[in-house]
C-alpha positions as CSV (number, residue, x, y, z in Angstrom):
1,M,-20.8,8.3,1.2
2,A,-18.8,6.3,-1.3
3,K,-21.6,3.8,-1.9
4,D,-23.7,6.5,-3.5
5,T,-21.2,7.1,-6.3
6,F,-22.4,6.7,-9.9
7,F,-19.2,4.8,-10.8
8,Q,-19.0,1.1,-10.0
9,K,-15.5,0.1,-8.8
10,K,-14.0,-3.3,-9.5
11,A,-14.8,-5.2,-6.3
12,T,-12.5,-8.2,-6.4
13,V,-8.9,-9.2,-6.9
14,N,-7.5,-12.6,-7.6
15,A,-4.5,-13.2,-5.4
16,G,-2.9,-16.6,-5.8
17,G,-6.2,-18.2,-7.0
18,K,-8.1,-16.7,-4.0
19,L,-10.8,-14.2,-5.0
20,I,-10.8,-11.4,-2.4
21,D,-14.0,-9.3,-2.1
22,L,-13.2,-5.6,-1.7
23,S,-16.8,-4.4,-1.6
24,S,-16.2,-4.4,2.1
25,P,-12.9,-2.6,3.0
26,K,-10.0,-4.8,4.0
27,V,-6.9,-4.1,6.1
28,M,-3.2,-4.7,5.1
29,G,-0.7,-5.0,7.8
30,I,2.8,-3.6,7.4
31,I,5.9,-5.7,8.2
32,N,9.2,-3.9,7.7
33,I,12.4,-5.9,7.6
34,T,14.5,-2.8,7.3
35,P,16.7,-1.2,9.9
36,D,15.6,2.4,9.1
37,S,11.8,2.5,8.5
38,F,10.4,5.8,9.8
39,Y,8.3,4.1,12.5
40,A,10.6,2.2,14.8
41,E,8.0,-0.2,16.1
42,S,7.3,-1.5,12.6
43,R,10.9,-2.7,12.2
44,K,11.3,-6.5,12.6
45,N,14.6,-8.4,12.9
46,G,14.8,-12.1,12.5
47,I,12.3,-14.7,11.3
48,A,10.9,-15.4,14.8
49,D,10.1,-11.7,15.3
50,V,8.5,-11.5,11.8
51,L,6.3,-14.6,12.3
52,Q,5.1,-13.3,15.7
53,Q,4.1,-10.1,14.1
54,A,2.4,-11.8,11.2
55,E,0.5,-14.1,13.5
56,K,-0.8,-11.1,15.5
57,M,-1.8,-9.2,12.5
58,L,-3.7,-12.1,11.0
59,A,-5.4,-12.8,14.4
60,D,-6.3,-9.1,14.5
61,G,-8.1,-9.3,11.2
62,A,-5.6,-8.4,8.5
63,T,-6.5,-9.7,5.0
64,F,-3.1,-8.8,3.6
65,L,0.5,-8.7,4.9
66,D,2.8,-6.2,3.1
67,I,6.4,-7.1,3.4
68,G,9.0,-4.5,2.7
69,A,12.8,-4.9,2.7
70,Y,13.7,-1.5,1.2
71,S,13.0,1.6,3.3
72,S,11.1,4.2,1.3
73,R,11.1,6.9,3.9
74,P,12.3,10.3,2.7
75,G,16.1,10.2,2.3
76,A,16.4,6.5,3.0
77,T,19.6,4.7,2.3
78,D,19.7,2.9,-1.1
79,I,20.5,-0.8,-1.1
80,S,21.3,-3.3,-3.8
81,V,18.9,-5.7,-5.5
82,Q,20.9,-8.5,-3.9
83,E,20.6,-7.1,-0.4
84,E,16.9,-6.5,-0.7
85,T,16.4,-10.0,-2.0
86,D,18.5,-11.5,0.8
87,R,16.4,-9.7,3.4
88,L,13.1,-10.5,1.8
89,L,13.2,-14.1,0.5
90,P,13.6,-16.0,3.9
91,V,10.8,-13.9,5.3
92,V,8.4,-14.6,2.5
93,E,9.2,-18.3,2.6
94,A,8.7,-18.4,6.3
95,I,5.3,-16.6,6.3
96,A,4.0,-18.6,3.4
97,S,5.0,-21.8,5.2
98,A,3.7,-20.9,8.6
99,F,0.5,-19.2,7.4
100,P,-0.5,-20.8,4.1
101,G,-3.8,-18.9,4.0
102,A,-2.1,-15.5,4.3
103,V,-2.2,-13.2,1.3
104,I,1.3,-11.7,1.0
105,S,2.1,-8.4,-0.7
106,I,5.6,-7.4,-1.6
107,D,6.6,-3.7,-1.2
108,T,9.3,-3.3,-3.9
109,F,9.9,-1.2,-7.0
110,R,12.3,-3.8,-8.5
111,A,11.0,-6.3,-11.0
112,K,13.7,-8.9,-10.1
113,V,12.9,-8.7,-6.4
114,A,9.2,-8.9,-7.1
115,E,9.5,-12.0,-9.3
116,V,11.6,-13.9,-6.8
117,A,9.2,-13.1,-4.0
118,I,6.2,-14.2,-6.0
119,H,7.8,-17.5,-6.8
120,A,8.6,-17.8,-3.1
121,G,5.0,-17.6,-2.1
122,A,3.9,-14.0,-2.3
123,H,0.8,-12.9,-4.2
124,I,0.7,-9.1,-4.8
125,I,3.3,-6.5,-6.0
126,N,3.1,-3.2,-4.3
127,D,5.3,-0.7,-6.3
128,I,5.8,2.7,-4.8
129,S,7.2,4.0,-8.1
130,G,4.4,2.9,-10.5
131,G,6.9,1.3,-12.8
132,Q,9.0,4.4,-13.1
133,L,12.1,3.1,-11.3
134,D,12.3,-0.2,-13.2
135,E,11.3,-0.4,-16.8
136,D,10.8,-4.2,-16.5
137,M,8.2,-4.0,-13.8
138,F,5.0,-3.7,-15.9
139,A,6.0,-6.6,-18.2
140,T,6.9,-8.7,-15.1
141,V,3.5,-8.1,-13.5
142,A,1.8,-9.0,-16.7
143,R,3.8,-12.2,-17.1
144,L,3.2,-13.2,-13.5
145,Q,-0.5,-12.3,-13.7
146,V,-0.6,-11.0,-10.1
147,P,-2.5,-8.0,-8.6
148,Y,-0.5,-4.8,-8.9
149,I,-0.7,-1.8,-6.5
150,L,0.0,1.3,-8.6
151,M,1.2,4.2,-6.5
152,H,2.0,7.8,-7.5
153,M,5.4,9.1,-6.7
154,K,7.9,11.5,-8.3
155,G,11.6,10.8,-8.2
156,N,12.8,8.2,-5.7
157,P,13.0,8.0,-1.9
158,Q,16.2,9.9,-2.0
159,T,14.9,12.8,-4.1
160,M,11.1,12.8,-3.8
161,Q,10.8,15.5,-1.1
162,Q,12.6,18.0,-3.5
163,L,9.9,17.3,-6.1
164,A,6.8,18.1,-4.1
165,N,5.6,20.9,-6.3
166,Y,2.2,20.9,-8.0
167,E,-0.1,23.3,-9.7
168,D,-3.0,20.9,-9.2
169,V,-2.0,17.8,-7.2
170,F,-5.3,15.9,-7.8
171,A,-5.2,16.5,-11.6
172,E,-1.5,15.4,-11.8
173,V,-2.1,12.2,-9.8
174,H,-5.3,11.5,-11.8
175,D,-3.6,11.9,-15.1
176,Y,-0.7,9.7,-14.0
177,F,-3.1,7.0,-13.1
178,V,-4.9,7.2,-16.4
179,K,-1.7,6.8,-18.4
180,K,-0.3,4.0,-16.2
181,I,-3.6,2.1,-16.2
182,Y,-3.7,2.2,-20.0
183,R,-0.2,0.8,-20.3
184,L,-1.0,-2.0,-17.8
185,R,-4.2,-2.9,-19.5
186,Q,-2.4,-3.1,-22.9
187,L,0.0,-5.6,-21.4
188,G,-2.9,-7.7,-20.0
189,V,-2.7,-6.8,-16.3
190,H,-6.2,-7.5,-14.9
191,D,-6.1,-6.6,-11.2
192,I,-4.9,-3.0,-10.5
193,I,-5.2,-1.2,-7.1
194,L,-4.6,2.5,-7.0
195,D,-2.6,4.2,-4.2
196,P,-2.4,8.1,-4.3
197,G,0.9,7.9,-2.5
198,F,0.2,10.1,0.5
199,G,3.5,11.7,1.7
200,F,5.5,10.5,-1.4
201,A,6.7,13.6,-3.2
202,K,3.9,15.4,-1.4
203,K,3.8,18.0,1.3
204,P,1.1,17.5,4.0
205,E,-1.2,20.0,2.3
206,H,-1.0,18.0,-0.9
207,S,-1.9,14.8,0.9
208,Y,-4.9,16.5,2.5
209,V,-6.1,17.8,-0.9
210,L,-5.9,14.2,-2.2
211,M,-7.8,12.9,0.8
212,N,-10.5,15.5,0.4
213,R,-11.0,14.7,-3.3
214,M,-10.3,10.9,-3.1
215,Q,-13.8,9.9,-4.1
216,E,-13.2,11.5,-7.5
217,F,-10.8,8.7,-8.3
218,N,-13.9,6.4,-8.4
219,I,-14.2,7.5,-12.0
220,L,-11.3,5.1,-12.7
221,Q,-13.4,2.2,-11.4
222,L,-10.6,0.6,-9.5
223,P,-10.0,-0.2,-5.8
224,I,-8.1,2.4,-3.8
225,L,-5.5,1.6,-1.2
226,V,-4.8,4.3,1.4
227,G,-1.5,4.3,3.3
228,I,-1.4,7.1,5.8
229,S,-0.5,5.2,8.9
230,R,1.5,7.3,11.4
231,K,2.8,9.5,8.6
232,K,4.1,13.1,8.8
233,M,0.9,14.5,7.4
234,I,-0.7,13.4,10.7
235,Y,2.0,14.0,13.3
236,S,3.1,17.3,11.9
237,L,-0.5,18.6,12.0
238,L,-0.9,17.4,15.6
239,N,2.5,18.5,16.7
240,T,3.4,15.0,17.9
241,T,5.5,12.1,16.6
242,A,5.0,8.9,14.7
243,D,4.9,7.0,18.0
244,E,2.0,9.2,19.1
245,A,0.1,9.3,15.8
246,L,-2.3,6.3,16.3
247,N,-5.3,8.3,17.2
248,G,-4.8,10.7,14.3
249,T,-4.3,7.7,12.0
250,T,-7.5,6.1,13.0
251,A,-9.4,9.4,12.5
252,L,-7.9,9.8,9.0
253,N,-8.5,6.1,8.1
254,T,-12.1,6.6,9.0
255,I,-12.3,9.6,6.7
256,A,-10.6,7.5,4.0
257,L,-13.2,4.8,4.3
258,M,-15.9,7.4,3.9
259,K,-14.1,8.7,0.8
260,G,-14.1,5.2,-0.8
261,A,-10.9,3.4,0.4
262,S,-11.0,-0.3,-0.3
263,I,-7.8,-1.2,1.6
264,L,-6.2,0.4,4.6
265,R,-2.4,-0.2,4.8
266,V,-1.5,0.2,8.5
267,H,1.0,-0.6,11.3
268,D,-1.9,-1.1,13.8
269,V,-4.2,-3.7,12.4
270,K,-6.6,-4.1,15.3
271,E,-7.5,-0.4,15.3
272,A,-8.0,-0.3,11.6
273,V,-10.2,-3.4,11.6
274,E,-12.3,-1.7,14.3
275,A,-12.6,1.4,12.1
276,V,-13.9,-0.7,9.2
277,K,-16.4,-2.4,11.5
278,V,-17.8,0.9,12.6
279,Y,-17.8,2.2,9.1
280,N,-19.7,-0.9,7.9
281,A,-22.2,-0.6,10.7
282,V,-23.0,3.0,9.6
283,T,-23.1,2.5,5.9
284,L,-24.9,-0.9,5.9
285,S,-27.7,0.3,8.2
């Protein structure tokens, strides 16, 4: 079990002055305000729809809400900074106003979008590109002093699937993290969360190797976010679809918890929270 590891991971993050304890795993609910996200049920249109979803996720036990206005599915359509901002800003403001206790994460790789969202009431930046698609991102995170989710990806959403080639996927992701963490620390970023980037520039077999070896990332002593909800690595294995992948998602989320995940990023909050409760019952016995 992850609790037996020699390496002691950082157990808290400061989000908007609120200290969040990650020694017990937490759940992040996904709210997509895009017309083309890979899982249709996650797409929300209009403020009322978004607020209803946010309320349900918080009631079901989500600690974080992750808001995305740019679809990062393979081959997704590229949109401008302005369009992403126009989609995102009213939603962040509405959630921050309606649920002042909610911890809001912004799923963007653009520094300007991230900064506007933080000033509008968000607390965390979730960057799928690890700063590679916007050279200003790391400096922006350091200046804003907000938690940063550092994900591994190669290329961009339009090209990443052509770049899913590795001699040793774990070694490459590990080395990527080491280099990026060093740069972030030099800039003064305190709260870093690692995301191996399951499915991003990775074939299903690469993602399963990373899951199998995930506890080895504990050497980096940072919290790990796992985002495998309803992804191709699950439904291609089970010969189903994203719509039918909840059971497989819960099974893999449970394995992720056993491998040391601190945060589960999911479409289905209730089921993920239940998985955490069962995991805690076993490991705290």
